[in-house]
C-alpha positions, 0 to 999 in steps of 0.5 A: 500500500502506498504512503500518502507522501508518495502521492502528495509531495512535501513541502506543503504550503497554504494559499490564503487566497483560496484557503487551500493547501497544496503540495510542492507540485501544486496538487490540491491536498486540502481545502480549508473550511471553517467559515460557517463557524468562525465568520462572526469572529472579529478576526475570522480571516486571520483565524482561518489563515492561521489554521491553514498555515498550521495544518500545512506545517503539521503536514510537513512535520509528519511528512519529514518524520515519515520519510525519515523513518522510512529511509532509516528503515531502508538503510538499516542493515539487517542482522546476519546469523 
């Protein structure tokens, strides 16, 4: 089974114009939606943009850990008997 990071390639970035998160090849990864809940807040746009940036950063951190872990496992020599 493929890992999501074999399909969507980090780094991820948040586009505040469309409230979307894209991968390095500009493939849409996520559409950030929370406007119905936050629209009445004084700083709703800032809240939504900060959330989108936070999610993109989290995806990058998870991707780094996942890819590092996968590479470490692949390069670790197997014990011989």
